[in-house]
N, C-alpha and C positions, 0 to 999 in steps of 0.2 A: 505496500500499500503508500509507502515511505516512496520507493522509487517511480511508483506510476504518479505520485503528487508532484516530484522532482520534475519528472517530464515535462509535464503539463506545465508549471510554472515558468519552466525554462523554455518550452516555446511559446506560451504568452507572451513575457518578456520579447520577444525573438520578433511577434508580430508588431510589437511594439517601437521598435527600431526604425529611425527616421529615414526614408531614403534621400542618396545625396541629388543632391539634382544643381544644375547650374547657378539658382541663386544662390546656393550652398557654397558655391566654392570660394577658397579668400579671394578677395580684394586685393589689387595691384599696389604695393605699395606708395608713397610720391618719390618723387626724385631725392629729397632729402631724407627719408624713413629708411631702415637697415631691412634685409630681407633674409631669408634662410635659406644658404646653399646647400644647406640637407634635405629642405625636405621632401624634393622627388625622389633620393634615395630612398629617404625613411617611406614614405607612401608607396614605393615599390617593394620594398623589404616586405611591409605590411601586408601587399596584397597578395605576393607569393603564399604567404603564411594559409593567409585567407582562402585561395585558390587550394591550395593542399588537401585544408580542411573540406574548403566544398565539394571536391572530385572523390573526398574517400565516402560521404554520404550520396553522392549518385551512382559511385560505381559499386553499392551495399544497394541501393533501389532498384539499378538497375539487374542484379544478379537475382533479386528477389521477383520481381517482374516477369523474369524471364522465366522461372520454375513455374512461377503460378498459371503464367500464360501456355506453358508447353502442358501442364497440368488438364486444363481446362478445354486442349486441342490446336488451339494457337500457335502450332508447331514454327512456321516463319515466322513470327510475331518476335517469337521466342531466341529463334538465333538472330534476329538483326540484335534484338536488348543485348543478349550477351556479345555477340560481337562490340556492340557500340560500349560497355561494361570494359570490356578488354584493351580497346582503344585510345581511351580516355586514359590522360597521363596529369602530373602534378604541373605541367607546364600549358596546360590549356587556355586557350585564347575563350574571348566573348563569343565566337562564332562558335566554337567545341563547344560549349555550356548551352547555348542558345539551342544545336541542334539534338542535344544529350536531354535538354527538357522537352522539345518538343517532341524526341521517342517514346517518353515517359509520359507524357499526356496521355498520347494516341493509346502505347495501351492502358494506361487506364481504362481509359472509357471503352478500348475493349474488353478489358477483361471484367469489368462492370456488368458490361449486354450479356456477356456470354454467361454470368452468373445469375442475373435476372429474368435471362427467358427460359428459367423451367426446365431444358431439357439436358442440362450438364448433366451426368453422373459419371462419378469419379467411382474405377477400381481402388484397388488397395494403394497400387504403387501410385497414382494419380491425386490420392489422398496424402499420402508419406511428402510426394513432391508439393505440394498445395502448402502444405503444414510448415517444413521448411523454409517456403516462399512466406509465409505470413511473420515467420522471425525476424527472415533479415530487415522485409520491409518494415516492420517495429525500429531495429536496429537502425536501421535509416534513419526515420525520421528522429529518431533521437538524436544521430549525430548532426542532425540536420540541428538542432535545437544547443547544441553547442559555439554554431557560429555567433553566435552573442558576446563573447569576449572579441573574437578576430574581426567582427565588423565593426565593432566598437574602438578597435585599434587603427584600422583604417581607416575611418571615418576621422577620428584625431587628429591621424597624418597629411589627409589633406588640408583641415584647417588650421594645420600649425604651420604648413609651409611656405608661407608667402609667394612670390613669383615662380620658383620652382614647384609647388604644390599646384597652383593655379593650371599653369602648360602641363605639368603630367597626367593631372585630372584629366582634362580634356584630350591628353592626344592618348596616352599612354598606358592610363589606368581601369580601360572600356570592362575589363573582367570584373576587376573588383566592384567597379560601380553598379556591374547587371545584378550582380551576388546581391549588393544591397537591397537594390529591386526590388528583385523575383521570389528572393527565398519566402518570405512571409505566404503569398499568394500558392506557393509551389508545395508546402508545406501543408500547408490549408489543402489542398485537392488531393495530395498523398494519403491525407488523415483521412478523408471521405471514401479513398479507396479503399482503406483498411478497414474503414468500419464497413463497409459492403461485404468485403472478405471475410470477417470474423463471425459478421452475420449468419452469413453462408455456412461458415465452415462449423459452428455453431446448430443450424438445421441438419447438417449431413452427418453428424459423427465424426468430423476430423479434428485432429487435437489442434487445441491451441494453444502456442508456445508464450511463455510468460513475456518476451519482450515485444510478440504486437499486444498485448492485454495493458502493460504499461505506457505504449505510445499512445494510446485513446484517451 
């Protein structure tokens, strides 16, 4: 129960993390004022940390969805999900992350549609794989919840970077800014998928791992 409350609180706090917009970027100081030459480097370092953490959560979710998709008969989608997970690395760009999120969103819709159509009947092997997917999805959502700290650090590095931070945020830090803006909605959508999947599992004698229930 404590673990479940901790994850829920962390996810709620993550939803409240403000997105970085152009209006929030630091103003260019006047010629007479000082500026930080290290701001851009600090922001880049914080972005690297944030991207690594986000990719870890992404890979967990992609693998989870691959197992669930395979279990309900979406073999081609399962292969695409696993391939995306295998290809995603710590140096992922904004475009890589967008492609991953699009893949996850499409898979969520397809998996939920399968679960709701009433025609999916899993054998013992399918139930085992689906259960494993539930656990991985719960762990993935919990990993997104831990991004609150890296997101805050990245945002702080932007607002404290002077000219270097402003230019960096505009041209080189798109991956970090994408994560800040997209994570809350992405987690909400995945949580909806998990809720539907857990309900299906409970109605079909499929074991629900603790990691799944803790993330709800």
